[in-house]
N, C-alpha and C positions, 0 to 999 in steps of 0.2 A: 062495299063499305062495311066496316066492322060494326058489330052489334053494340049499340050504346050501353046495353046492360052489362056486356062483358067488360067495357071500360069502367062502368060504374062500380064494379066489384072492388077494384083496387083504389080507384080515384075517390070514391065517396068516403072511404076510410081515412084517407089523407086529408081531405077537405073537412070532414067531420071533426077530426082531432084539432085541426087549426081553428075551426069555429069555436070549439069547446074552450080552447086555451084563451082565445081573444075575448070571448064572452066572460070567462072567469076573471080576466084582468080588469075588465070594465066594472064588474061587481066588486072586486077588491078595492079599486080606486074609490068607488062611491061609498064603500064601507068605512073609509078613514075620514073621520069627522074634521080633523084639522090638517088634512094633507096639504102640503105646499102647492102653490099654483103651478110650480114646475112639474108636479106629478099630475094634478088634475087636468092640465092642458093636454095630456096624452089621451084623455077619454074620447074626444072627437076623432082623433087619429085611429084609435082602435076600432071605433064604430064604423069608420069609412072602410077599413080593411074587412071588417065583418060583413058589410053590405056587399062588397064585390065578391067575396068568397061564397056568400049565400046564393049569388046568381049562378054559380057553377052547378048547383044542385038541380036546377030546372032541367026537365027532359029535353027541351029544345036546345039548351046549351050542351048537354051531353051528346046529342045528335050532331051538333056542329063540331064538337071536339073530335069526332071520328074522322073528320076530313084532314086532321093533322097527321103527319107521318109519325111512326112509332117513336123515332128519336125525339121529335118535338114534344109528344105527349110525355115521354119520360122526363125530359127537361122541365116541363111544366110541373109535374108532381114533385120533382126534387126541389124546385124553387119554392113551392108551397110548403113542403116539409121543412125546409130550412128557415122559412119565415116563422113557422110554428116554433122551431127550436130557439130562435132569437127571442120570441115572445115568452117562451117558457123560462129562458135564462133571466129575463127581466122579472118574471113572476117569482123566481127564486130569490132575487134581490128583495122584492116587495115583502116576501114572507119573513126575511131576516130583519127588515126595517120595522115590521110590526110585531116581532116576537116579544117585545117588552111593552107592547101597547096595553093600555087600560081604558076600559069604557070606549073602545073604538077610536082612541086618539094615539097618535104617534108620540113616543117619548121625546122630550125637549131636545136632548142631545142628538137623537137620531135625525130630527128635522134639521139640526145644525149641520150634521155630517152630510146629509143629502144636499143641502144648499151649498156647502163648501166644495164637495168632491165629486158629485154626481152630475153636475151641469153638463159636462162634455159628453158623457155616455148617454144621458137622456136626450141630448141633442142628436147624437148618432142614431138613437132609436127612432126619433121623430123623422129623420131622413130616411131610415129604413122603411118605416110605415108608409111614407109618401111614395117611395120607390116601389113598394109592394103594390099599392093601389094602381100606380101607373102601369106596372108590368102586367098585372093580372087583367086590367082593363084592356090593354093592348092585345093580350093573348086571346081573350074572349071575342074582341072585335075582329081579330084576324080570322079566327075559326068561323065566325058567322059569315064573314065575307067570302072565305074559301067555299063554304057550303053553298052560298048563292051562286058562285062562279061555276060550281060543278053541276048544279041542277038547272042551269039556264044557258042559253047561248052566250058566248063571250062577246059582249057588246062593248062599244066605246065607253059607255057609262061605267060598266064594271071595271074595265081597265083603268079608267081614271080613278076610281075608288081604290083600286089596288096600288096605284102609283102614290096616292095620298097616304095610304096606310104604310107603304114602304118608307116614306119620308118621316112619318110619325114614329115608326119603330126605330129609325136611325137616331132621331132626337132623344128618345127614351134611353137608348143605348149610350149615347154621348153623355147624358145626364148621370147615368150610373158610373161611367168612367170618372166623371168629375167628383162624384160623391165618394167613390173608392179612394181616389187620390187625396181628397180632403181628410178623410178619416185616418189614412196612413200617416199623413203629415201631422195631424193632431196627436196621434199616439206616439209618434217619434219625439214630440216636444214635451210629453208628460213624463217627467222623471220622478223618482220617489220624493224629491225635494220641491217639485213644482205642482201645486194644486191645479185643478181645472180652472178655466177662465172665470173671473169673478162676475157676479151679478148682484142684484139687490139683496138676495138671500145671504150671500157671502158677506156683504157689508153689514147687514143686520146682526148676523150671528157672531161675527168677528168681535163685536162689542161685548159679548157675553163673557164674564170672568168666572162663571160658575160651572163651566163644563167639567165633566168627570175626568179623573186623572188618566183614564185609559183612552181618552179622545186623541186620536192620531191625526197628524197633519200630513200623512203620506197618502197619496192617491192610490198607491199599490196595496195599502192595507184595508181599503174599503171592501166589505163583504162582496164576494162575487168576482173581484179582481178583473182581469182582462177578458173573461169569458163572453160577456155580452158583446163587446166589440168584435171579438173573434167570430162569433156566430153571425153578426151583422155582415162582416166582410165575406163570410162563406155564403150568406144569402145573396149578396151582390154578385158573387162569382157565378152561382147557379142561375141567377136572373139574367146575367149577360149571355150565358150559354143558351138559355131559352130564347132570348131576343135574337141571337144569331141564327138559330134554327128557324124562327118565324120569318126573319128577313129572307132566308134562303127559300122558304115555302112561298113567300109573297112574290119573289122574282119569278119563280117557276110558274105560279098561277097566272101572273101577268103576261108572260111570254108564251104560254102553252096554247096550242091550236089543236082542236079535236075535230076530225072529219070522219064520218061513218055513214054507212047505208047510202052510198052514192052510186047512181045508175045512169049511164049515158047510152042513148040508142037513137036510131033513125037520124044519124048525122048530127046529133046534139053535141055541143061543145061546152067545155067548162074550164075555167081557171079558178083555182082555190088554193089558199095558203099565203105564202109570202112571195109576192111577185114584184120584181124590179124595185126592190128596196135598197137604199144606199146605207142603211144603218148596219152596224156590226154587232148588235146585241144578240146574245145567244137565244135561240128559239127552240122550244120543245114542241114536237108535233106527234099527234097520235092519229094515224090514218088506218081505217079498216073498212072492210066490206065495200069495196069499190068494183064496179063492173062496167064494161062498155061493149055494145053489140050493134050490128047493122050500121057501121060507119060512125058511131059515136066515139068521140075522143076528147081528151082533156089533159090538163097539166095540174097536178096536185103536189103540194109540198113547197119547196123553195126553188125559185127560178129567176134568172137574171137575163137581161137583154132580150126580152120578149116584146115583139111588135104586136101589141094587143089588137090594133085595127086589122092587121093582116091575119091574125089568128081567127078572128070572127067573120072574115069575108066568106 
């Protein structure tokens, strides 16, 4: 097993940056005295992501993460990095929205612009934050389960847990596919002449006849443009890669059989492994340090058509 501190060297930097960005966003939102509910509603989403990222810093979590294959670990850090990038893109937007603020309040026409044209992308971001929480939670739960499977005998209970985890990973992956398809569909429908879907903010601010002359009704002229949505789609892509790797690891852990330090003697008999099974599921076996002396014999591995009663006569 790899040293958790060798993993921490690179991982903690990635996690630390993500925590710093998310924490800064929470502070930025709270600092805006008249922020629309559309923005303030993101605070709890950012805090939920901050909480799960914070769990990765625990030594026990780092030790569990060493059970993941190198490819899975790399996919995890890439997903966290891309989540941070999406958050940073939104923070850039926030900085531009508050650049004309006075006394901690957003300018009136900026609030109008957010309500008119940022509804869709803020909705995308809420989806991304929910997906981030689900994906990171699944990764941490999988690593913890793999660690338990490697440090104990593979029991039916552990196999049941692995089966349940495999189902949950599949569901999270399907949810990501649906979210990706939805965002792509929404982006395709947002033309320069088509503002984001209307809500109460749109209705309220559309009644204002005193907007500045440079106020644009083009969704593509909003500061930040398509970059946030692009970063979110990239995050979804890396998250799906991570979940695919975790699914592969889960299947391997569930079907793996380890047998070692087996000694048969004085006519002793042993059957171990997969015997007389009708299933066609792939099985991974690790067999080592086996010996038989003075008439001891056994069958280890995979065997079919064994008459067990005759074998033990």
